[in-house]
C-alpha positions as a Markdown table, in Angstrom:
| # | Residue | x | y | z |
|---|---|---|---|---|
| 1 | Met | -1.7 | -10.5 | -8.6 |
| 2 | Ser | -2.0 | -7.4 | -10.9 |
| 3 | Thr | -2.0 | -7.7 | -14.6 |
| 4 | Trp | -0.9 | -4.6 | -16.7 |
| 5 | Val | -1.5 | -3.9 | -20.4 |
| 6 | Asp | -0.4 | -0.9 | -22.4 |
| 7 | Ile | -1.5 | 1.1 | -25.3 |
| 8 | Glu | 1.6 | 1.2 | -27.6 |
| 9 | Ile | 2.4 | 3.5 | -30.5 |
| 10 | Asp | 5.3 | 2.4 | -32.7 |
| 11 | Gly | 6.2 | 0.0 | -29.9 |
| 12 | Phe | 6.3 | 2.7 | -27.2 |
| 13 | Ser | 3.9 | 2.5 | -24.2 |
| 14 | Val | 1.9 | 5.7 | -23.9 |
| 15 | Met | -0.9 | 4.6 | -21.5 |
| 16 | Ser | -1.1 | 1.6 | -19.0 |
| 17 | Phe | -4.0 | -0.1 | -17.4 |
| 18 | Gln | -4.0 | -2.4 | -14.3 |
| 19 | Asn | -6.5 | -5.3 | -14.2 |
| 20 | His | -8.8 | -3.6 | -16.8 |
| 21 | His | -8.5 | -1.6 | -20.0 |
| 22 | Ser | -10.1 | 1.3 | -21.8 |
| 23 | Thr | -10.8 | 1.2 | -25.5 |
| 24 | Trp | -9.6 | 4.8 | -25.7 |
| 25 | Leu | -10.0 | 5.8 | -29.4 |
| 26 | Phe | -10.0 | 2.3 | -30.7 |
| 27 | His | -13.1 | 1.1 | -32.6 |
| 28 | Asp | -14.7 | -2.3 | -32.9 |
| 29 | Lys | -13.4 | -2.6 | -36.4 |
| 30 | Asp | -9.8 | -2.3 | -34.9 |
| 31 | Arg | -10.2 | -5.6 | -33.0 |
| 32 | Val | -7.7 | -8.3 | -33.8 |
| 33 | Arg | -7.5 | -11.9 | -32.7 |
| 34 | Glu | -4.3 | -13.8 | -33.4 |
| 35 | Val | -4.0 | -17.0 | -31.2 |
| 36 | Tyr | -1.1 | -19.2 | -32.0 |
| 37 | Gly | -1.3 | -21.9 | -29.3 |
| 38 | Tyr | 1.8 | -23.3 | -27.6 |
| 39 | Ala | 3.9 | -26.3 | -28.6 |
| 40 | Ala | 6.2 | -28.0 | -26.0 |
| 41 | Gly | 9.8 | -27.1 | -26.7 |
| 42 | Asp | 8.9 | -24.3 | -29.1 |
| 43 | Glu | 11.2 | -21.5 | -28.0 |
| 44 | Gln | 10.1 | -19.4 | -30.9 |
| 45 | Ala | 6.5 | -19.4 | -30.1 |
| 46 | Arg | 4.7 | -16.2 | -31.0 |
| 47 | Thr | 2.8 | -14.1 | -28.5 |
| 48 | Asp | -1.0 | -14.2 | -28.7 |
| 49 | Phe | -2.6 | -10.9 | -29.6 |
| 50 | Ile | -6.3 | -10.2 | -28.7 |
| 51 | Gly | -7.0 | -6.6 | -28.8 |
| 52 | Tyr | -7.0 | -3.5 | -30.9 |
| 53 | Arg | -4.7 | -2.5 | -33.7 |
| 54 | Thr | -4.7 | 0.4 | -36.2 |
| 55 | Thr | -2.3 | 3.0 | -37.6 |
| 56 | Ala | -0.9 | 6.3 | -36.4 |
| 57 | Ala | -2.7 | 8.0 | -39.2 |
| 58 | Ile | -6.1 | 6.8 | -38.1 |
| 59 | Ile | -5.6 | 7.5 | -34.5 |
| 60 | Arg | -4.3 | 11.0 | -35.4 |
| 61 | Arg | -7.4 | 11.7 | -37.3 |
| 62 | Arg | -9.6 | 10.5 | -34.5 |
| 63 | Met | -7.7 | 12.6 | -32.0 |
| 64 | Thr | -8.2 | 15.6 | -34.3 |
| 65 | Leu | -12.0 | 14.9 | -34.5 |
| 66 | Ala | -12.0 | 14.7 | -30.7 |
| 67 | Gly | -10.4 | 18.1 | -30.4 |
| 68 | Tyr | -6.8 | 17.0 | -29.9 |
| 69 | Asp | -4.8 | 18.6 | -32.8 |
| 70 | Leu | -1.4 | 20.2 | -32.9 |
| 71 | Arg | -2.9 | 23.7 | -32.5 |
| 72 | Ser | -4.8 | 22.9 | -29.3 |
| 73 | Cys | -1.7 | 20.8 | -28.2 |
| 74 | Glu | 0.5 | 23.8 | -28.7 |
| 75 | Ala | -1.7 | 26.0 | -26.6 |
| 76 | His | -1.8 | 23.3 | -23.9 |
| 77 | Phe | 1.9 | 22.9 | -24.0 |
| 78 | Arg | 2.7 | 26.6 | -23.5 |
| 79 | Glu | 0.3 | 26.8 | -20.6 |
| 80 | Tyr | 1.8 | 23.8 | -18.8 |
| 81 | Leu | 5.4 | 24.8 | -19.6 |
| 82 | His | 4.9 | 27.9 | -17.5 |
| 83 | Lys | 3.3 | 25.8 | -14.7 |
| 84 | Val | 6.3 | 23.4 | -14.8 |
| 85 | Ile | 8.7 | 26.2 | -14.7 |
| 86 | Ser | 6.8 | 27.9 | -11.8 |
| 87 | Glu | 6.7 | 24.6 | -9.9 |
| 88 | Val | 10.4 | 23.9 | -10.3 |
| 89 | Gln | 11.2 | 27.5 | -9.3 |
| 90 | Asp | 9.2 | 27.0 | -6.1 |
| 91 | Ile | 11.1 | 23.8 | -5.4 |
| 92 | Ile | 14.5 | 25.7 | -6.0 |
| 93 | Gly | 13.2 | 28.4 | -3.6 |
| 94 | Phe | 12.3 | 26.0 | -0.9 |
| 95 | Arg | 15.7 | 24.2 | -1.1 |
| 96 | Lys | 17.5 | 27.6 | -1.0 |
| 97 | Glu | 15.5 | 28.6 | 2.0 |
| 98 | Ser | 16.4 | 25.3 | 3.7 |
| 99 | Leu | 20.1 | 26.0 | 3.1 |
| 100 | Gln | 19.9 | 29.5 | 4.5 |
| 101 | Asn | 18.1 | 28.4 | 7.5 |
| 102 | Gly | 20.8 | 25.8 | 8.2 |
| 103 | Gly | 20.8 | 23.1 | 10.9 |
| 104 | Tyr | 21.4 | 20.3 | 8.4 |
| 105 | Pro | 24.3 | 17.9 | 8.2 |
| 106 | Glu | 27.0 | 18.7 | 5.7 |
| 107 | Glu | 25.9 | 15.7 | 3.5 |
| 108 | Thr | 22.4 | 17.1 | 3.4 |
| 109 | Asn | 23.6 | 20.5 | 2.5 |
| 110 | Thr | 25.6 | 19.1 | -0.3 |
| 111 | Glu | 22.5 | 17.1 | -1.6 |
| 112 | Leu | 20.3 | 20.3 | -1.5 |
| 113 | Thr | 23.0 | 22.2 | -3.4 |
| 114 | Leu | 23.2 | 19.5 | -6.0 |
| 115 | Asp | 19.3 | 19.3 | -6.3 |
| 116 | Ile | 19.2 | 23.1 | -6.8 |
| 117 | Glu | 21.7 | 22.9 | -9.6 |
| 118 | Lys | 19.8 | 20.1 | -11.3 |
| 119 | Tyr | 16.5 | 21.7 | -11.1 |
| 120 | Gln | 18.0 | 25.0 | -12.3 |
| 121 | Lys | 19.5 | 23.1 | -15.3 |
| 122 | Phe | 16.1 | 21.6 | -16.1 |
| 123 | Val | 14.5 | 25.1 | -16.1 |
| 124 | Asp | 17.2 | 26.6 | -18.1 |
| 125 | Val | 17.0 | 23.9 | -20.7 |
| 126 | Ile | 13.1 | 23.9 | -21.2 |
| 127 | Lys | 12.2 | 27.5 | -20.6 |
| 128 | Asp | 12.7 | 28.7 | -24.2 |
| 129 | Thr | 11.6 | 25.4 | -25.9 |
| 130 | Val | 8.6 | 25.2 | -28.3 |
| 131 | Leu | 6.4 | 22.3 | -29.1 |
| 132 | Asp | 8.3 | 21.3 | -32.2 |
| 133 | Asp | 11.6 | 21.0 | -30.3 |
| 134 | Trp | 10.0 | 18.2 | -28.2 |
| 135 | Ile | 8.4 | 16.5 | -31.1 |
| 136 | Ala | 11.7 | 16.4 | -33.0 |
| 137 | Leu | 13.4 | 14.6 | -30.2 |
| 138 | Phe | 10.8 | 12.0 | -29.4 |
| 139 | Pro | 12.3 | 9.3 | -31.7 |
| 140 | Gln | 15.7 | 9.8 | -30.1 |
| 141 | Ala | 14.2 | 9.8 | -26.6 |
| 142 | Val | 12.5 | 6.5 | -27.3 |
| 143 | Lys | 15.7 | 5.0 | -28.7 |
| 144 | Leu | 17.8 | 6.2 | -25.7 |
| 145 | Gln | 15.3 | 5.0 | -23.2 |
| 146 | Arg | 15.2 | 1.5 | -24.7 |
| 147 | Glu | 19.0 | 1.4 | -24.5 |
| 148 | Thr | 19.3 | 2.8 | -21.0 |
| 149 | Gly | 16.1 | 2.1 | -19.3 |
| 150 | Pro | 13.6 | 4.6 | -17.9 |
| 151 | Ala | 14.9 | 7.1 | -15.2 |
| 152 | Leu | 14.2 | 5.8 | -11.7 |
| 153 | Ser | 15.0 | 7.0 | -8.2 |
| 154 | Phe | 14.1 | 4.8 | -5.3 |
| 155 | Arg | 14.5 | 7.7 | -2.9 |
| 156 | Asn | 12.5 | 10.1 | -5.2 |
| 157 | Glu | 15.6 | 12.1 | -5.8 |
| 158 | Ile | 16.2 | 14.2 | -9.0 |
| 159 | Gln | 18.3 | 12.4 | -11.4 |
| 160 | Trp | 19.9 | 14.2 | -14.4 |
| 161 | Phe | 20.5 | 12.1 | -17.5 |
| 162 | Glu | 24.0 | 12.4 | -18.8 |
| 163 | Gly | 23.8 | 10.1 | -21.9 |
| 164 | Ser | 23.4 | 12.8 | -24.6 |
| 165 | Asp | 25.0 | 16.0 | -25.9 |
| 166 | Val | 21.5 | 17.4 | -26.5 |
| 167 | Pro | 20.4 | 19.3 | -23.4 |
| 168 | Leu | 16.6 | 19.0 | -24.1 |
| 169 | Leu | 17.0 | 15.3 | -24.6 |
| 170 | Cys | 18.8 | 15.0 | -21.3 |
| 171 | Ala | 15.9 | 16.9 | -19.7 |
| 172 | Met | 13.4 | 14.6 | -21.4 |
| 173 | Leu | 15.1 | 11.5 | -20.0 |
| 174 | Ser | 15.9 | 12.8 | -16.5 |
| 175 | Tyr | 13.9 | 11.9 | -13.4 |
| 176 | Ile | 12.5 | 15.3 | -12.2 |
| 177 | Pro | 10.2 | 14.8 | -9.1 |
| 178 | Leu | 7.6 | 17.6 | -8.9 |
| 179 | Tyr | 5.0 | 18.0 | -6.2 |
| 180 | Pro | 2.0 | 19.9 | -7.7 |
| 181 | Glu | -1.6 | 19.5 | -6.6 |
| 182 | Tyr | -2.4 | 18.0 | -9.9 |
| 183 | Gln | -0.5 | 16.4 | -12.9 |
| 184 | Ile | 1.6 | 18.9 | -14.9 |
| 185 | Thr | 4.1 | 16.6 | -16.8 |
| 186 | Asp | 3.6 | 13.3 | -18.7 |
| 187 | Leu | 6.0 | 11.0 | -20.2 |
| 188 | Phe | 9.5 | 12.4 | -21.1 |
| 189 | Asn | 8.6 | 15.2 | -18.6 |
| 190 | Phe | 6.4 | 16.7 | -21.4 |
| 191 | Pro | 4.4 | 19.7 | -20.0 |
| 192 | Ala | 0.8 | 18.6 | -19.9 |
| 193 | Asn | -2.0 | 17.5 | -17.6 |
| 194 | Asp | -3.8 | 15.4 | -20.1 |
| 195 | Thr | -2.1 | 12.3 | -21.5 |
| 196 | Asp | -4.0 | 12.7 | -24.8 |
| 197 | Tyr | -2.1 | 16.0 | -25.5 |
| 198 | Phe | 1.2 | 14.1 | -25.0 |
| 199 | Ile | 0.0 | 11.4 | -27.4 |
| 200 | Thr | -1.0 | 14.2 | -29.9 |
| 201 | Ala | 2.5 | 15.5 | -29.8 |
| 202 | Phe | 4.1 | 12.0 | -29.9 |
| 203 | Leu | 2.0 | 11.0 | -32.9 |
| 204 | Ala | 3.3 | 13.9 | -34.8 |
| 205 | Ser | 6.8 | 12.3 | -34.6 |
| 206 | Cys | 5.5 | 8.9 | -35.9 |
| 207 | Pro | 5.1 | 7.8 | -39.6 |
| 208 | Asp | 1.5 | 7.4 | -40.7 |
| 209 | Asp | 1.9 | 3.5 | -40.8 |
| 210 | Ala | 3.2 | 3.3 | -37.3 |
| 211 | Val | 1.3 | 0.6 | -35.4 |
| 212 | Cys | -1.0 | 1.7 | -32.6 |
| 213 | Glu | -2.2 | -1.3 | -30.5 |
| 214 | Leu | -3.5 | -2.6 | -27.3 |
| 215 | Asn | -3.1 | -6.3 | -26.4 |
| 216 | Ile | -5.5 | -7.5 | -23.8 |
| 217 | Ser | -4.8 | -11.1 | -24.1 |
| 218 | Glu | -3.2 | -11.3 | -20.6 |
| 219 | Leu | -6.3 | -9.6 | -19.0 |
| 220 | Ile | -8.3 | -12.4 | -20.8 |
| 221 | Ser | -6.1 | -15.1 | -19.5 |
| 222 | Ala | -6.2 | -13.7 | -16.0 |
| 223 | Gly | -10.0 | -13.6 | -16.1 |
| 224 | Tyr | -10.4 | -9.8 | -16.0 |
| 225 | Glu | -11.7 | -9.4 | -19.5 |
| 226 | Ala | -13.8 | -11.5 | -22.0 |
| 227 | Asp | -12.5 | -12.7 | -25.2 |
| 228 | Phe | -13.8 | -11.3 | -28.5 |
| 229 | Ala | -16.4 | -14.1 | -28.9 |
| 230 | Asp | -17.5 | -13.2 | -32.3 |
| 231 | Leu | -14.1 | -13.0 | -33.7 |
| 232 | Glu | -13.3 | -16.4 | -32.1 |
| 233 | Glu | -16.3 | -17.9 | -33.7 |
| 234 | Ile | -15.5 | -16.5 | -37.1 |
| 235 | Gln | -12.0 | -17.9 | -36.9 |
| 236 | Gln | -13.2 | -21.3 | -35.7 |
| 237 | Gly | -15.9 | -21.5 | -38.2 |
| 238 | Thr | -18.6 | -22.4 | -35.7 |
| 239 | Thr | -20.4 | -20.6 | -32.9 |
| 240 | Val | -20.2 | -21.6 | -29.2 |
| 241 | Pro | -23.8 | -22.9 | -29.2 |
| 242 | Tyr | -22.9 | -25.1 | -32.1 |
| 243 | Arg | -19.9 | -26.7 | -30.3 |
| 244 | Asn | -22.1 | -27.3 | -27.3 |
| 245 | Phe | -24.7 | -29.0 | -29.6 |
| 246 | His | -22.0 | -31.1 | -31.3 |
| 247 | Gln | -20.6 | -32.2 | -28.0 |
| 248 | Ser | -24.2 | -33.4 | -27.0 |
| 249 | Leu | -24.4 | -35.3 | -30.3 |
| 250 | Asp | -21.0 | -36.9 | -29.6 |
| 251 | Asp | -22.2 | -38.0 | -26.1 |
| 252 | Leu | -25.4 | -39.3 | -27.5 |
| 253 | Ala | -23.6 | -41.3 | -30.2 |
| 254 | Ala | -21.4 | -42.9 | -27.6 |
| 255 | Leu | -24.4 | -43.7 | -25.5 |
| 256 | Ser | -26.4 | -45.2 | -28.3 |
| 257 | Thr | -23.6 | -47.6 | -29.3 |
| 258 | Leu | -23.3 | -49.0 | -25.7 |
| 259 | Lys | -26.5 | -51.1 | -26.2 |
| 260 | Pro | -27.6 | -51.0 | -29.8 |
| 261 | Val | -30.4 | -53.5 | -29.3 |
| 262 | Asp | -31.9 | -51.8 | -26.2 |
| 263 | His | -35.0 | -50.0 | -27.6 |
| 264 | Val | -35.6 | -48.1 | -24.4 |
| 265 | Leu | -32.1 | -46.6 | -24.6 |
| 266 | Gln | -32.4 | -45.9 | -28.4 |
| 267 | Arg | -35.8 | -44.0 | -27.8 |
| 268 | Met | -34.1 | -41.9 | -25.2 |
| 269 | Cys | -31.2 | -41.1 | -27.4 |
| 270 | Phe | -33.6 | -40.3 | -30.3 |
| 271 | Ser | -35.5 | -38.0 | -28.2 |
| 272 | Ser | -32.4 | -36.3 | -26.9 |
| 273 | Val | -31.1 | -35.6 | -30.4 |
| 274 | Ile | -34.2 | -33.3 | -30.9 |
| 275 | Thr | -33.7 | -31.8 | -27.5 |
| 276 | Ala | -30.0 | -30.9 | -28.4 |
| 277 | Met | -31.3 | -29.3 | -31.7 |
| 278 | Glu | -33.9 | -27.4 | -29.8 |
| 279 | Ala | -31.3 | -26.1 | -27.3 |
| 280 | Tyr | -29.0 | -24.9 | -30.1 |
| 281 | Leu | -31.9 | -23.0 | -31.8 |
| 282 | Ser | -33.0 | -21.5 | -28.5 |
| 283 | Asp | -29.5 | -20.4 | -27.5 |
| 284 | Ile | -28.7 | -18.8 | -30.8 |
| 285 | Met | -32.0 | -16.9 | -31.1 |
| 286 | Lys | -31.7 | -15.6 | -27.4 |
| 287 | Arg | -28.0 | -14.7 | -27.9 |
| 288 | Glu | -28.5 | -12.9 | -31.2 |
| 289 | Val | -31.6 | -11.0 | -30.2 |
| 290 | Leu | -30.3 | -9.8 | -26.7 |
| 291 | Gln | -26.8 | -8.8 | -28.1 |
| 292 | His | -27.8 | -6.8 | -31.2 |
| 293 | Glu | -30.2 | -3.9 | -30.9 |
| 294 | Ala | -31.3 | -4.2 | -34.6 |
| 295 | Leu | -32.3 | -7.8 | -34.0 |
| 296 | Lys | -34.0 | -7.0 | -30.7 |
| 297 | Arg | -36.1 | -4.5 | -32.6 |
| 298 | Arg | -37.0 | -7.0 | -35.3 |
| 299 | Phe | -38.0 | -9.4 | -32.6 |
| 300 | Val | -40.3 | -6.9 | -30.8 |
| 301 | Glu | -41.8 | -5.9 | -34.1 |
| 302 | Lys | -42.4 | -9.5 | -35.5 |
| 303 | Tyr | -43.3 | -11.4 | -32.4 |
| 304 | Ser | -47.0 | -11.9 | -32.2 |
| 305 | Lys | -47.4 | -11.5 | -28.4 |
| 306 | Phe | -45.9 | -8.0 | -28.5 |
| 307 | Glu | -48.1 | -7.0 | -31.4 |
| 308 | Lys | -51.2 | -7.3 | -29.1 |
| 309 | Glu | -49.9 | -5.1 | -26.3 |
| 310 | Lys | -51.0 | -1.6 | -25.9 |
| 311 | Ile | -48.6 | 0.7 | -24.1 |
| 312 | Ser | -49.3 | 4.3 | -23.0 |
| 313 | Val | -46.5 | 6.9 | -23.3 |
| 314 | Pro | -46.0 | 7.1 | -19.5 |
| 315 | Gln | -45.5 | 3.3 | -19.5 |
| 316 | Leu | -43.0 | 3.4 | -22.3 |
| 317 | Tyr | -39.8 | 3.5 | -20.2 |
| 318 | Gln | -41.2 | 1.0 | -17.7 |
| 319 | Phe | -41.6 | -1.4 | -20.7 |
| 320 | Leu | -38.1 | -0.8 | -21.9 |
| 321 | Asp | -36.6 | -1.3 | -18.5 |
| 322 | Val | -37.8 | -4.9 | -18.5 |
| 323 | Leu | -37.7 | -5.6 | -22.2 |
| 324 | Asp | -34.7 | -7.9 | -22.1 |
| 325 | Lys | -36.2 | -9.9 | -19.3 |
| 326 | Arg | -39.6 | -10.2 | -21.2 |
| 327 | Ile | -37.7 | -11.3 | -24.3 |
| 328 | Ser | -35.8 | -14.0 | -22.3 |
| 329 | Gln | -39.0 | -15.2 | -20.8 |
| 330 | Glu | -40.7 | -15.4 | -24.1 |
| 331 | Leu | -37.9 | -17.3 | -25.8 |
| 332 | Asp | -37.5 | -19.6 | -22.9 |
| 333 | Gly | -41.2 | -20.4 | -23.2 |
| 334 | Thr | -40.9 | -21.1 | -27.0 |
| 335 | Ser | -41.0 | -24.7 | -28.2 |
| 336 | Phe | -38.1 | -24.6 | -30.7 |
| 337 | His | -38.7 | -28.3 | -31.5 |
| 338 | Asn | -41.9 | -27.1 | -33.2 |
| 339 | Ile | -40.2 | -26.7 | -36.5 |
| 340 | Gln | -42.8 | -24.3 | -38.0 |
| 341 | Thr | -42.5 | -22.0 | -34.9 |
| 342 | Ala | -38.8 | -22.0 | -35.1 |
| 343 | Arg | -38.8 | -21.5 | -38.8 |
| 344 | Lys | -41.0 | -18.5 | -38.7 |
| 345 | Met | -39.0 | -16.8 | -35.9 |
| 346 | Phe | -35.7 | -17.4 | -37.6 |
| 347 | Arg | -37.0 | -16.2 | -40.9 |
| 348 | Asp | -38.6 | -13.1 | -39.5 |
| 349 | Val | -35.9 | -12.1 | -37.0 |
| 350 | Leu | -32.5 | -13.5 | -38.2 |
| 351 | Leu | -33.5 | -13.6 | -41.9 |
| 352 | Ile | -32.5 | -17.3 | -41.8 |
| 353 | Asp | -34.9 | -19.7 | -43.7 |
| 354 | Phe | -35.0 | -23.5 | -43.2 |
| 355 | Pro | -34.7 | -25.5 | -46.4 |
| 356 | Glu | -37.9 | -27.4 | -47.2 |
| 357 | Asp | -36.3 | -30.8 | -47.4 |
| 358 | Phe | -35.0 | -30.4 | -43.8 |
| 359 | Ile | -38.5 | -29.3 | -42.7 |
| 360 | Ile | -40.1 | -32.5 | -44.0 |
| 361 | Arg | -37.6 | -34.9 | -42.3 |
| 362 | Leu | -37.4 | -33.0 | -39.0 |
| 363 | Asn | -41.2 | -32.8 | -38.7 |
| 364 | Arg | -41.4 | -36.6 | -39.0 |
| 365 | Ala | -38.7 | -37.0 | -36.3 |
| 366 | Val | -40.5 | -34.4 | -34.0 |
| 367 | Ile | -43.7 | -36.4 | -34.2 |
| 368 | Arg | -41.9 | -39.6 | -33.4 |
| 369 | Arg | -40.1 | -37.8 | -30.5 |
| 370 | His | -43.6 | -36.6 | -29.3 |
| 371 | Asp | -44.8 | -40.2 | -29.2 |
| 372 | Ile | -41.7 | -41.2 | -27.2 |
| 373 | Val | -42.0 | -38.5 | -24.6 |
| 374 | His | -45.8 | -38.2 | -24.2 |
| 375 | Arg | -47.1 | -41.6 | -25.2 |
| 376 | Asn | -44.4 | -43.8 | -23.7 |
| 377 | Gly | -43.0 | -44.8 | -27.1 |
| 378 | Arg | -46.3 | -45.6 | -28.8 |
| 379 | Thr | -48.2 | -44.0 | -31.7 |
| 380 | Ile | -51.6 | -42.5 | -31.3 |
| 381 | Asp | -53.0 | -45.8 | -32.3 |
| 382 | Gly | -51.1 | -47.5 | -29.5 |
| 383 | Val | -48.6 | -49.3 | -31.7 |
| 384 | Pro | -45.0 | -49.5 | -30.0 |
| 385 | Leu | -42.3 | -47.6 | -31.8 |
| 386 | Ala | -39.3 | -49.6 | -32.9 |
| 387 | Val | -36.4 | -47.2 | -32.5 |
| 388 | Thr | -33.0 | -48.7 | -33.5 |
| 389 | Asp | -29.5 | -47.3 | -33.3 |
| 390 | Gly | -29.7 | -47.0 | -37.0 |
| 391 | His | -32.7 | -44.6 | -36.6 |
| 392 | Val | -30.7 | -42.6 | -34.1 |
| 393 | Arg | -27.7 | -42.3 | -36.3 |
| 394 | Gln | -29.9 | -41.3 | -39.3 |
| 395 | Leu | -31.5 | -38.6 | -37.2 |
| 396 | Met | -28.2 | -37.4 | -36.0 |
| 397 | Asn | -27.0 | -37.0 | -39.6 |
| 398 | Val | -30.1 | -35.0 | -40.5 |
| 399 | Val | -30.0 | -32.8 | -37.4 |
| 400 | Leu | -26.2 | -32.2 | -37.7 |
| 401 | Glu | -26.6 | -31.2 | -41.4 |
| 402 | Phe | -29.4 | -28.9 | -40.5 |
| 403 | Val | -27.7 | -27.1 | -37.5 |
| 404 | Gln | -24.6 | -26.8 | -39.6 |
| 405 | Tyr | -26.5 | -25.0 | -42.2 |
| 406 | Val | -28.2 | -22.6 | -39.6 |
| 407 | Asp | -24.8 | -22.0 | -37.9 |
| 408 | Lys | -23.2 | -21.0 | -41.2 |
| 409 | Gln | -26.0 | -18.4 | -41.7 |
| 410 | Val | -25.4 | -17.1 | -38.2 |
| 411 | Leu | -21.7 | -16.7 | -38.9 |
| 412 | Asp | -22.4 | -15.0 | -42.2 |
| 413 | Gly | -24.3 | -12.5 | -40.2 |
| 414 | Leu | -21.4 | -11.9 | -37.8 |
| 415 | Ile | -19.0 | -11.4 | -40.8 |
| 416 | Thr | -21.6 | -9.0 | -42.4 |
| 417 | Thr | -21.7 | -7.0 | -39.2 |
| 418 | Glu | -18.0 | -6.8 | -39.0 |
| 419 | Asn | -17.7 | -5.7 | -42.6 |
| 420 | Glu | -20.3 | -2.9 | -42.1 |
| 421 | Val | -18.4 | -1.7 | -39.1 |
| 422 | Ser | -15.2 | -1.5 | -41.1 |
């Protein structure tokens, strides 16, 4: 089933997309994420908005910088006004020729005659118009179309709008089928073969603070597009890797309480808490490095294994082609439960330092985990480790506090990036 979304300016759809979207002239800083949720029986529930939103003044400026200003729009309008008139005159000529040749039923002759009159009326109305005439009528055209609905013809027949005393307004709201080899009209029968020129003209009729927006929430719900993960994380106050980590901790807490006096179970839970922390650190580092070019560069510059590599100029692009794969492999092979290794990498690449008090406590826990995993729960001297549910809870508290600290720094980095874009 198809999902459609629209770019709207002042509430009027100027561009539509099916099962995808284009960011058009929107920038990352225009992204908005407003998710309200749904309560049963709430008939006044607001619609979620995940997409792009800015003002007409900003879009107008961006269009000008892209070459779409009123001067170029006027030249384009004049060129395609002539093409539209020529196309309509060809249609009129064809229908007149059909009448002259005869052989049609009277009903068809009547329809052809009416078509000729309507097409001729359209030409007579638009032939002497200028761009400003159309711009001046856009607000009224939008209002009337909302009241009466868009002009439609299931048989693709010309339909003349009769709901106004303004001839050009009627022409704008009429259904005028044309048959050119390429597009020569846009919305409201505006002469153009480039929608951006129609939008340039339409924007000229809008106040500076008119809202320009594209809501892609339905595409996200349908699975065609991804959510704005960074905005979602900022709003939630935690990253997705943190939430995965926290769920693991909840599961381990529940498991630990099942048999508090089972030392084998408690040793397993103790070890798994460190594993959950390691997975979080690994996931965050890999995600941030691979998603941000500046951090990727810092990783390559700071990572010791890359420092030792010598690359000739002819090999440069081959190296870049596989760089992401190399980075993933190196990070997958990094022991993030080694706190000193993780600390150096986070400090050098993400500019996140680990507080000393955490380092001391985590180092002790990592040594104990090493004895659990590699010495079957005994110290280097062969002494069995007594791990209780209290030890597990204590470690969970330390690790949770540590990961919360790191995650806050990661989110601060996302917020800083967003502010820099703005």
